[in-house]
Each structure stands twice: as C-alpha cells, then as structure tokens.
TORMARVO-95584 format. One line per 4 residues: their letters; for each residue x, y, z of C-alpha. Coordinates in Angstrom, 1 decimal. Layout:
<pts>
A = X Y Z  ...
</pts>
This chain:
<pts>
XXXX = 60.6 -11.5 -4.8  59.1 -8.7 -2.6  58.4 -10.0 0.9  57.7 -7.2 3.3
XXXX = 57.1 -3.4 3.2  56.6 -1.2 6.3  55.7 2.5 5.9  55.6 4.9 8.7
XXXX = 55.8 2.5 11.6  55.7 3.9 15.1  55.3 2.4 18.5  55.4 3.8 22.0
XXXX = 55.3 2.6 25.6  54.1 5.4 27.7  55.3 8.9 26.6  58.6 7.9 25.1
XXXX = 58.5 6.5 21.4  60.5 3.3 20.7  60.7 4.2 17.1  58.7 6.7 15.0
XXXX = 57.9 6.9 11.2  60.2 4.1 10.0  60.0 2.6 6.7  61.8 -0.4 5.1
XXXX = 61.5 -3.2 2.6  62.6 -6.9 2.8  63.3 -8.7 -0.4  63.9 -12.5 -1.2
XXXX = 67.4 -13.5 -0.2  68.0 -10.6 2.1  69.9 -11.6 5.4  69.6 -8.7 7.8
XXXX = 70.9 -8.0 11.3  69.1 -5.5 13.5  71.2 -3.9 16.2  70.3 -1.2 18.8
XXXX = 70.5 -0.6 22.6  68.4 -2.6 24.9  64.9 -1.1 25.4  64.7 0.8 22.0
XXXX = 62.3 -1.6 20.4  64.2 -4.3 18.5  62.1 -7.2 19.8  59.0 -5.1 19.6
XXXX = 59.6 -4.6 15.8  60.3 -8.2 15.2  56.9 -9.0 17.1  55.0 -6.6 14.8
XXXX = 56.4 -8.3 11.6  55.6 -11.7 13.1  52.0 -10.6 13.8  52.5 -10.9 17.5
XXXX = 51.8 -7.1 18.3  50.5 -4.2 16.3  52.1 -0.9 15.6  50.5 2.3 17.0
XXXX = 50.9 4.0 13.5  51.9 3.1 10.0  51.3 0.0 7.8  53.0 -3.5 7.3
XXXX = 52.5 -5.4 4.1  53.6 -9.0 4.0  53.3 -11.1 0.8  50.7 -13.9 1.0
XXXX = 53.0 -16.2 -0.8  55.7 -16.3 2.0  55.7 -18.1 5.4  56.8 -15.9 8.4
XXXX = 58.7 -18.1 11.1  59.5 -16.5 14.4  62.1 -17.4 17.0  61.5 -15.3 20.0
XXXX = 63.6 -14.8 23.2  60.9 -16.1 25.6  59.5 -19.1 23.8  56.1 -20.4 24.6
XXXX = 55.2 -24.0 24.9  52.3 -26.3 26.0  54.0 -27.2 29.3  52.3 -30.3 30.0
XXXX = 53.0 -31.8 26.5  56.0 -33.6 25.5  59.0 -32.2 23.5  57.7 -34.4 20.6
XXXX = 54.2 -32.8 20.7  55.7 -29.3 21.0  58.3 -29.7 18.2  56.1 -31.6 15.7
XXXX = 53.1 -29.5 16.2  52.0 -29.3 12.7  49.0 -31.5 11.6  50.5 -33.2 8.4
XXXX = 51.0 -36.8 7.4  54.9 -36.4 7.1  55.2 -34.7 10.5  52.9 -37.1 12.0
XXXX = 54.9 -40.0 10.7  58.1 -38.7 11.9  56.6 -37.9 15.3  55.3 -41.5 15.5
XXXX = 58.7 -42.8 14.5  60.6 -40.8 17.1  58.1 -41.8 19.9  58.3 -45.5 19.1
XXXX = 62.1 -45.3 19.1  62.0 -43.6 22.5  59.6 -46.0 24.1  61.3 -49.1 22.7
XXXX = 57.9 -50.4 21.4  59.0 -52.7 18.6  55.5 -53.3 17.1  54.9 -49.6 17.0
XXXX = 58.4 -49.0 15.5  57.7 -51.4 12.7  54.4 -49.7 11.9  56.0 -46.3 11.9
XXXX = 58.8 -47.5 9.6  56.0 -48.7 7.0  54.4 -45.3 7.2  57.7 -43.4 6.7
XXXX = 58.3 -45.6 3.6  54.9 -45.0 2.2  55.2 -41.3 2.7  58.9 -41.1 1.5
XXXX = 59.6 -39.1 4.8  63.1 -40.3 5.2  64.9 -37.3 3.7  63.1 -34.9 5.9
XXXX = 63.8 -37.1 8.9  67.4 -37.0 8.2  67.2 -33.1 8.5  65.2 -33.4 11.8
XXXX = 67.8 -35.8 13.2  70.6 -33.4 12.3  69.0 -30.6 14.1  68.0 -32.5 17.1
XXXX = 71.5 -34.0 17.4  73.5 -30.9 16.8  71.3 -29.0 19.4  71.8 -31.8 21.9
XXXX = 68.0 -32.6 22.1  67.0 -36.0 23.4  64.6 -37.7 25.8  61.7 -36.4 23.6
XXXX = 58.8 -38.0 25.5  59.5 -35.8 28.6  57.3 -32.9 29.4  58.6 -29.5 28.4
XXXX = 57.9 -28.2 32.0  61.0 -30.2 33.2  63.4 -28.3 31.0  66.0 -25.7 32.1
XXXX = 66.0 -22.2 30.4  68.7 -23.2 28.1  67.1 -26.5 27.1  63.9 -24.6 26.4
XXXX = 65.7 -22.1 24.1  67.3 -25.0 22.1  63.9 -26.9 21.8  62.4 -23.7 20.5
XXXX = 65.2 -23.3 18.0  64.8 -26.8 16.8  61.1 -26.3 16.4  61.7 -23.1 14.4
XXXX = 64.3 -24.7 12.1  62.1 -27.8 11.4  59.1 -25.4 10.6  61.3 -23.6 8.1
XXXX = 62.6 -26.9 6.6  59.0 -28.1 6.0  56.4 -26.6 3.8  56.4 -23.2 1.8
XXXX = 60.0 -22.8 0.3  59.4 -19.1 0.3  60.2 -18.4 4.1  61.1 -15.1 6.1
XXXX = 62.8 -16.3 9.2  62.8 -13.8 12.1  65.2 -14.6 15.0  65.5 -12.8 18.4
XXXX = 69.0 -13.7 19.9  69.1 -17.1 18.5  72.7 -17.8 19.8  71.8 -17.4 23.5
XXXX = 72.3 -20.7 25.4  74.3 -22.4 22.6  77.7 -23.5 23.0  80.3 -22.5 20.3
XXXX = 80.0 -25.8 18.5  76.3 -25.2 18.1  76.7 -21.6 17.1  79.1 -22.5 14.4
XXXX = 76.8 -25.3 13.2  74.0 -22.8 13.2  76.0 -20.5 11.0  76.6 -23.0 8.5
XXXX = 73.0 -24.3 8.5  71.5 -20.9 7.9  74.0 -20.3 5.1  73.0 -23.5 3.4
XXXX = 69.3 -22.8 3.5  67.5 -20.9 0.8  65.7 -18.4 3.3  65.5 -14.7 4.0
XXXX = 66.5 -13.7 7.4  65.9 -10.9 10.0  67.7 -11.3 13.2  68.7 -9.6 16.4
XXXX = 72.1 -10.8 17.7  75.0 -9.4 19.8  77.5 -12.0 18.3  79.5 -10.1 15.9
XXXX = 81.3 -13.0 14.2  77.8 -14.6 13.8  76.5 -11.4 12.2  79.3 -11.3 9.8
XXXX = 79.1 -14.9 8.8  75.3 -14.9 8.3  74.1 -11.5 7.4  74.9 -9.3 4.4
XXXX = 73.1 -6.1 5.6  72.9 -4.3 9.0  70.0 -2.1 10.3  70.5 0.1 13.3
XXXX = 67.7 1.6 15.4  69.0 4.8 16.8  67.2 7.7 18.4  63.8 6.3 17.1
XXXX = 65.1 6.1 13.6  66.1 3.3 11.4  69.5 3.4 9.5  70.4 0.7 6.8
XXXX = 74.0 -0.4 5.8  74.9 -3.0 3.3  77.9 -5.1 4.1  79.5 -6.6 7.3
XXXX = 80.0 -5.3 10.8  83.3 -3.4 10.1  81.7 -1.7 7.2  78.8 -0.5 9.4
XXXX = 81.1 0.9 11.9  82.9 2.9 9.2  79.6 4.2 7.6  78.1 4.9 11.0
XXXX = 81.0 7.1 11.9  80.6 9.0 8.6  76.9 9.4 9.2  77.6 10.7 12.8
XXXX = 80.2 13.1 11.5  77.7 14.5 8.8  75.0 14.8 11.6  77.3 16.6 13.8
XXXX = 78.1 19.1 11.2  74.3 19.6 10.4  73.7 20.1 14.1  76.4 22.7 14.3
XXXX = 74.8 24.6 11.5  71.4 24.3 13.3  73.0 25.7 16.4  74.4 28.8 14.6
XXXX = 70.9 29.4 13.1  69.3 28.8 16.4  71.2 31.6 18.1  70.1 34.0 15.3
XXXX = 66.6 32.8 15.5  66.4 33.0 19.3  67.5 36.6 19.0  64.7 37.2 16.6
XXXX = 62.2 35.5 19.1  63.2 37.5 21.9  62.8 40.8 20.0  59.5 39.9 18.2
XXXX = 56.4 41.9 18.9  53.5 40.3 20.6  51.2 40.6 17.6  51.5 37.5 15.4
XXXX = 51.1 37.7 11.7  50.9 34.8 9.5  54.5 35.4 8.4  55.9 35.5 12.1
XXXX = 53.8 32.5 13.0  55.4 30.5 10.3  58.9 31.6 11.4  58.2 30.7 15.0
XXXX = 57.1 27.1 13.9  60.4 26.9 12.0  62.3 28.2 15.1  61.1 25.2 17.3
XXXX = 62.1 22.7 14.5  65.6 24.3 14.4  65.7 24.4 18.2  64.9 20.6 18.4
XXXX = 67.6 20.0 15.8  70.2 22.2 17.5  69.7 20.7 21.0  70.3 17.0 19.8
XXXX = 73.1 15.4 21.7  75.0 12.7 19.6  77.6 12.1 22.2  77.9 8.6 23.5
XXXX = 79.6 7.9 26.9  82.7 5.8 26.4  83.8 4.0 29.5  87.6 4.7 30.6
XXXX = 87.8 4.0 34.3  91.1 3.8 36.2  89.3 1.8 38.9  90.8 1.6 42.5
XXXX = 90.7 -2.2 42.6  90.9 -4.0 46.0  94.4 -5.1 46.6  95.1 -8.7 45.2
XXXX = 97.9 -10.4 47.3  100.6 -12.8 46.1  98.4 -15.8 46.7  95.4 -15.8 44.5
XXXX = 93.8 -19.3 44.0  95.3 -22.7 43.9  93.6 -26.0 42.8  95.5 -29.3 43.7
XXXX = 94.5 -32.6 42.3  90.8 -31.7 42.2  88.3 -34.2 41.2  84.5 -33.9 40.7
XXXX = 81.8 -36.1 39.3  78.1 -36.4 39.3  77.4 -40.2 39.1  79.1 -41.5 36.0
XXXX = 79.6 -37.9 34.6  83.2 -36.9 35.4  83.7 -33.0 35.4  87.3 -32.7 36.8
XXXX = 90.0 -35.3 37.0  93.0 -34.5 39.0  92.9 -30.9 37.8  95.9 -28.6 38.8
XXXX = 96.2 -25.0 38.3  97.5 -21.9 40.3  96.0 -18.7 39.3  98.2 -15.6 39.0
XXXX = 97.5 -11.9 39.2  96.3 -10.7 35.8  95.2 -14.1 34.6  92.6 -13.7 31.8
XXXX = 91.1 -17.2 31.1  88.2 -18.2 29.0  86.5 -21.5 29.6  84.9 -23.3 26.6
XXXX = 83.4 -26.8 26.1  80.0 -28.3 25.0  76.8 -27.6 27.1  76.8 -30.0 30.0
XXXX = 80.6 -30.4 30.1  80.8 -28.8 33.7  81.9 -25.3 32.9  79.4 -23.6 35.4
XXXX = 80.1 -26.4 37.9  83.9 -25.5 37.6  83.2 -21.7 38.2  80.9 -22.5 41.3
XXXX = 83.8 -24.8 42.7  86.4 -21.9 42.2  84.2 -19.8 44.4  83.7 -22.6 46.9
XXXX = 80.0 -22.6 46.2  80.2 -26.3 45.0  82.4 -28.8 47.0  85.1 -30.9 45.4
XXXX = 84.9 -34.6 45.7  88.6 -34.7 46.5  91.7 -32.4 46.2  92.2 -28.9 47.6
XXXX = 91.0 -25.6 46.6  92.8 -22.7 48.3  91.6 -19.1 47.8  93.8 -16.2 48.9
XXXX = 92.6 -13.9 51.8  92.6 -10.8 49.6  90.4 -12.2 46.9  87.0 -10.5 46.3
XXXX = 85.0 -12.4 43.8  82.6 -10.7 41.5  80.2 -13.4 40.2  78.0 -12.7 37.1
XXXX = 75.9 -15.9 37.0  73.1 -17.0 34.6  70.5 -16.9 37.4  69.8 -13.2 36.5
XXXX = 69.1 -10.3 38.7  68.0 -11.3 42.4  66.2 -8.3 43.6  62.7 -7.0 44.4
XXXX = 61.4 -5.4 41.4  59.4 -2.7 43.0  62.7 -0.8 43.6  64.0 2.1 41.6
XXXX = 67.3 1.5 39.5  69.2 4.3 41.5  68.0 2.9 44.8  69.2 -0.7 43.9
XXXX = 72.7 0.6 43.1  72.9 2.9 46.2  72.0 0.0 48.4  75.3 -1.5 47.2
XXXX = 77.5 1.6 47.6  77.1 5.3 47.3  80.2 5.8 45.0  82.8 3.9 43.1
XXXX = 86.5 4.7 43.8  88.9 5.7 41.1  92.6 4.9 41.2  93.7 8.6 40.7
XXXX = 91.6 9.7 43.7  88.1 10.8 43.8  85.2 8.6 42.9  82.0 8.3 40.8
XXXX = 78.6 8.7 42.2  76.0 5.8 41.8  74.2 8.0 39.2  77.5 8.8 37.3
XXXX = 78.3 5.1 37.2  74.8 4.2 35.9  75.2 6.9 33.2  78.4 5.3 31.9
XXXX = 76.7 1.9 31.8  73.9 3.6 29.4  71.4 4.3 32.2  70.7 8.1 31.6
XXXX = 69.1 10.1 34.4  65.5 9.5 33.2  66.0 5.6 33.5  67.7 5.8 36.8
XXXX = 64.5 6.6 38.5  62.3 4.0 36.8  61.3 0.8 38.6  63.3 -2.3 37.9
XXXX = 60.1 -4.1 36.9  59.7 -1.8 34.0  63.1 -2.5 32.4  63.5 -4.8 29.4
XXXX = 65.2 -8.2 29.8  68.4 -6.8 28.3  68.5 -3.8 30.6  68.0 -6.1 33.7
XXXX = 71.2 -8.0 32.5  73.0 -4.8 32.1  71.9 -3.7 35.8  73.0 -7.1 37.0
XXXX = 76.3 -6.8 35.4  76.8 -3.1 36.6  75.8 -4.1 40.2  78.7 -6.7 40.2
XXXX = 81.2 -4.3 38.9  80.2 -1.6 41.1  81.2 -3.7 44.2  84.9 -3.3 43.0
XXXX = 86.0 -7.0 42.8  89.6 -8.1 42.1  88.5 -11.6 40.6  85.8 -11.5 38.2
XXXX = 83.9 -14.5 37.1  81.5 -14.1 34.3  79.2 -17.0 33.2  77.8 -16.2 29.7
XXXX = 78.0 -12.4 30.3  77.0 -11.5 26.6  73.6 -13.3 26.8  70.8 -10.7 26.3
XXXX = 73.2 -7.8 26.1  73.1 -5.3 23.1  76.2 -4.3 21.1  76.5 -0.8 22.7
XXXX = 76.5 -2.5 26.2  79.0 -5.1 25.1  81.3 -2.3 23.8  81.1 -0.7 27.4
XXXX = 81.8 -4.0 29.1  84.7 -4.6 26.7  86.3 -1.3 27.6  85.9 -1.9 31.2
XXXX = 87.5 -5.3 31.1  90.4 -4.2 29.0  91.3 -1.8 31.9  90.6 -4.4 34.5
XXXX = 93.8 -5.5 36.1  92.5 -8.3 38.4  91.8 -12.0 37.5  89.2 -12.7 35.0
XXXX = 87.7 -16.2 34.2  84.7 -16.4 31.8  82.5 -18.7 30.0  81.2 -17.3 26.7
XXXX = 80.0 -18.6 23.4  80.7 -15.2 21.8  83.9 -15.8 20.0  84.6 -12.1 19.2
XXXX = 84.3 -11.2 22.8  86.5 -14.1 23.8  89.2 -13.2 21.2  89.4 -9.7 22.7
XXXX = 89.1 -10.5 26.4  91.2 -13.6 27.1  94.9 -14.8 26.8  94.4 -18.6 27.3
XXXX = 91.8 -21.2 27.5  90.5 -24.0 29.6  89.0 -26.4 27.1  86.5 -29.1 28.6
XXXX = 87.0 -31.9 26.3  84.9 -34.3 28.4  85.7 -37.2 30.8  87.4 -34.8 33.1
XXXX = 90.0 -33.9 30.7  90.8 -30.0 30.5  93.3 -28.6 27.9  95.1 -25.4 28.9
XXXX = 95.6 -23.8 25.7  98.1 -20.7 25.5  96.0 -18.3 23.3  92.4 -17.0 22.5
XXXX = 89.7 -18.8 20.6  90.8 -17.7 17.2  94.2 -19.1 17.9  92.7 -22.3 19.2
XXXX = 90.7 -22.7 15.9  93.7 -22.1 13.9  95.6 -24.6 15.9  92.9 -27.3 15.4
XXXX = 92.9 -26.6 11.5  96.7 -26.8 11.4  96.6 -30.0 13.5  94.0 -31.5 11.2
XXXX = 96.0 -30.5 8.0  99.3 -32.0 9.4  97.5 -35.3 10.4  96.1 -35.6 6.8
XXXX = 99.4 -34.8 5.3  101.2 -37.5 7.3  98.5 -40.0 6.6  98.8 -39.3 2.9
XXXX = 102.5 -39.8 2.8  102.5 -43.2 4.4  102.3 -46.1 2.1  99.4 -48.6 3.0
XXXX = 101.9 -51.4 2.5  104.3 -50.0 5.3  103.1 -50.4 8.8  103.4 -47.3 11.0
XXXX = 105.8 -47.5 13.8  104.4 -47.0 17.3  104.2 -43.3 18.4  107.0 -43.5 20.8
XXXX = 109.5 -44.9 18.3  108.8 -42.3 15.6  111.4 -39.7 14.9  110.1 -36.3 16.2
XXXX = 111.5 -33.0 14.7  113.3 -30.7 17.1  113.7 -27.0 16.9  116.9 -25.7 15.6
XXXX = 118.6 -22.7 17.3  117.4 -20.5 14.5  113.9 -21.7 14.7  113.8 -21.1 18.5
XXXX = 114.8 -17.5 18.0  112.2 -17.1 15.4  109.6 -18.4 17.9  110.6 -15.9 20.5
XXXX = 110.6 -13.0 17.8  107.2 -14.2 16.6  105.7 -14.1 20.1  106.8 -10.4 20.6
XXXX = 105.6 -9.4 17.1  102.2 -11.0 17.7  101.8 -9.3 21.0  102.6 -5.9 19.4
XXXX = 100.2 -6.4 16.5  97.4 -7.6 18.8  97.7 -4.6 21.0  97.6 -2.3 18.0
XXXX = 94.6 -4.3 16.7  92.8 -3.8 20.0  93.7 -0.1 20.1  92.2 0.4 16.4
XXXX = 89.0 -1.6 17.4  88.6 0.8 20.3  89.1 3.9 18.2  86.6 2.5 15.6
XXXX = 84.0 2.3 18.2  84.5 6.0 19.1  82.0 8.4 17.7  84.2 11.5 17.1
XXXX = 86.3 10.2 14.3  86.7 11.9 10.9  85.6 9.7 7.9  89.0 9.9 6.5
XXXX = 90.6 8.6 9.7  88.0 5.8 9.9  89.0 4.8 6.3  92.8 4.7 7.3
XXXX = 92.1 2.8 10.5  90.1 0.3 8.6  92.9 -0.3 6.0  95.4 -0.7 8.8
XXXX = 93.2 -3.1 10.7  92.8 -5.3 7.6  96.8 -5.3 7.0  97.3 -6.2 10.9
XXXX = 94.6 -9.0 10.6  96.5 -10.6 7.6  99.9 -10.2 9.2  98.7 -11.7 12.5
XXXX = 97.1 -14.7 10.6  100.5 -15.4 8.9  102.6 -15.1 11.9  100.1 -17.2 14.1
XXXX = 100.2 -20.0 11.5  104.1 -20.1 11.7  103.9 -19.7 15.5  101.6 -22.8 15.8
XXXX = 103.8 -24.8 13.4  107.0 -24.1 15.5  105.0 -24.5 18.8  104.0 -28.1 17.7
XXXX = 107.6 -29.0 16.8  108.7 -27.7 20.3  106.1 -29.7 22.1  107.1 -32.9 20.2
</pts>
C-alpha cells in the first residue's frame, strides 16, 4: 500500500536552504533511517510529514487510510495533568477502561478497582491492557497519578515514547510511525527491548537515530540528507557506507570534468564581446551552472589530532571501600578500584542504578558515605554531563570557544586556533560567527563536547555523550577518542560506540554490586549467552531423581597447560584482529576511497568479524574454566 509521496519539497531558515527539491515515496512495510548532520533539516522534515510544520515549496500526499504517529525530540504534555491523563489521552471506551483500572490500582480504592475490572471484562480490554503493561514496565514508568511537571528530562522522554507506542498499538492497523531519536535516555536493556518490539509490530517506520546497531536491527533502508539533497540506499549501515563512497567517487569524477570545462568556458567569458546575442546569453547561463558544479567541495574534515595532553602522573585515582546510598537504595557497597593510565572503561546498568552518581563521586562532586577517594595531583577532568551547555546564548560560537583558550596545543609542536578546531568539529566559518541561540539542539551538544575537549583534559568523563549527536559528529568524536591516551570513563547506551571505545566494563547490577568485566559490550553479551547456554546444558544433564551437590563440593574443570597456552594465544590474536577491524572501520568512513577498495575492505571486515566471533566464544569458554 502506498503511504506517502513528496514532490519537490523545499525548506529554508533565513537565506540557507535546509533541503531543496527533494522527492520520495514511503510504502507499507518500509522501515527507513534518516541520517544527516545536525542542523540540516532532519527533524524539520519529520515535522512536515507529521503535519507539525509546512514546507516552503513542493507537495506532500499522505494516504487517508493510514494513521501517522509522531515521537518528537521535545515531547509536549499537559503539565498539570497526570501521567495517566497524558498517556491515555484518546477518548475511547477501551482506553477509558484501562485508564480507570490503572488509576484504581494506583490509589488502592478497592470499590473503584472492582468496578473497573467489570468494565474491562465487558469491553474485552485485557489483551490490550497486557500490551500496555509490557510497555510501561519495560520503560520503567510507574506512579501514574503524579503530574508530568514533576518528571526529569529522561522520564519525560520515556513517558512520551510509551504514549506513542500505545497509540500505535491501538486503532488503525495501517500506521506510519515517525520517530526522532527514540533511543535517547533509554538504558541498553530498554533499547534492545524497543528493537524487538518494533520488529514484532506490523508498522511502517521512518526514524532519525545515531545508534548504528539500532539502525541495522530495525531498518532496511537508509536515507541521507547531504548538501540539501536526499540520497536513498537499500540495506544496512555497512552497505550505506559502501554505496556512499561509490557515489562520492562518481561525484568527484563529475566535478573534475566540470572544472576542466569551467577553465575553458572562463577563457571564453573573459574574451567575449560586450554585445550579447541570444546564443552567447545561453552560453553564459550554462557557464554559471558549470561554475557552481566545479566549485563544489566534497571533502569532509577527518579529525586526526596528536594532542599535547596534560601530563598524567603515576597516581591517577584510587577508590577504597567506597559506600554510597540514598535512603534504602544502595549505589556502591565497598567498591574498590585503582585507575591506571590509559584505562578505557564503559559504565552500564539500568536507569536509576547510580551510574551518574558514580561519575560525580569520582570527580568529588558528590561525597561518599564512607571509604576513600584519592585523586592524583596531575589529573585534569573533562566532564561531559547530561546538563547540557551552560552559557549565555547571546554569544557567538567563536567567542565562546576563545573564552576557554585561543589555541589547542599539538604534540608535535604548534597548535590549532579556535577557528581551526571548530572547523574540525564540523563548525565551518559561516557557523562560527552565528549566535549560540540560533544553533539546533544537536549543534549545542556538539559545541558542549568541543568545549570540554578544547580544555585539553587527561581524564575524560562522558555521561551519555551520543545523545542528540548526529552520525558525522560521532565519527569525529570516535576518531578523537581513539587517539586519546588519557583515562576515559563513559556511560552510554550506544552499543556500537561502546564496542569501539572501551576495553572493560563496570556493570551496575543493583544493590551496590558492580561487576568489572574484561571486555566491551559485545563480549559481555556473548559471555551472558554462553553462561545461559552452559547453565541450561548442565540443568538438562542432571537427572531429576539425583539431588545436586552443593556448589562448593562440585568438581570444577581446570585448564590444562595446553588450554592455558591456547588462552594466551587467543588473547593476542583477538587484539590483532580488533585493531585491524578498527582500522578498516576508520578507512570505510573516509571519503576518498575507490569503489574497488571499499568492496575489498568490506569483505575483509566481514571475515574478521566472523573470526573474532569464533575466537571470542572459545576465549569465553576457557576464561570460565579458569575462573572456576
């Protein structure tokens, strides 16, 4: 079924077009990811399709037989009303019955509960109520009778997501779901649940997201907005990178031809007589078209900085028997860890488990209840918090950065000016002199990140750094962090980002328990699956008539000498393969590769991934035996 058609859409703010003369179609079953730099019109295009904004030019046709559901970055609520009233906002008997049932359960009113149960039975509303319960539970939404105005930013996003998913599940089966950064403020468990939920629903989808694993697992098509135009690619993110590289190579060849023609036509223009015939006027018009084509610049800055990092001494940070609680909620319980130079640690756990509190304690912004936190004298923290950019917005971008420092020192000598550094972080000269108030939400996040890195810290603490950042900016950040030789501790729900950036994890398991896992998130997931499989196999082998011995009496397999050597070799081989995989990923992001080289790199990337998976499985198996 044909859902949406757009022809010749254009939208500008001021003199600069966000996009111009773009056309596309959305069919039933399409699941499309829209990617582009911040400030180039992604959210605006979604709002146009959702009827929240109008285009300056062009036409949009939306089938009357479908429902369009829109999840936007800045959700709007009736602030004085409760979560219940905002989530169950439709006037329909089934929605009303579920709302009354939830309200009665929250209030503890037995009589109202019995009446609502009778109404649920009468309307056969229990199946839909089960879906609602699943959504609310997995998004950790409770206390439904509290007013929305009391919620934090993250809670508001989750309530808005729940409202959207409930709307999609109720009513017209023909739904186009439009989502703008749906994974922001979700923990990793929630993101993975949302992936499975969207894959199970019979819906069409158009979304903006920076989460590359999420894109691959949910979408089957990628649209890229680049230089006011829209490019469509079938397939996953890796296929998009490959085909984009081929497109850019073709465009570069076309621009080279245009430049050769431009030089010839320029000579003619300089020689032409003042009198204009119809023929010469036509050729002049053609000249200006060729000139515009010839002067295109497809080069994208790639960040490669040998930064002159502030010296980090032998003593970095030491936490001894640290305890922290808020009432009955235990955050840390006797936590011990000594940070070393070059540590790259990811922090994961459910929302509310204390990850941000831990980061604040490490910086001595939050006191411990007991224990010691000793920070080395040479440590210079760079703290990217979720609070956002704290600055007067009537200041220009370049002025804000120059207030921090005039230049950024490089390890090989010399420095980058504030303007050069801004350019590397995708703020071209015309953007550097705009006021901060005119930046998009994502651009403000990028400026916040840049301002922290420009201070040249040697211990970076990043709390959800990928929220609201576009994929090009994430590529810049990844390249910077791969060259960063100080300590790095970060909280992120972006699994792709975590897999590239960290070497081991602090896993907040609840009740103050923190597991220190030696590997990235992908390895941790593999370890969990291996552990579950091993436990199931052991359970299946046990006879129900034979009682199990206590754990301490069970015989535990030990590694033989040969297995120990195999484990050592595996660790070295995995390290080599991981480095090669990172190198290939960086090269695939480059814009100057030939199409044949992209194909070869993609094949090698797939081979390495398969080899790594095999070796990681064996490594986890041997590691389990060693720890026994």
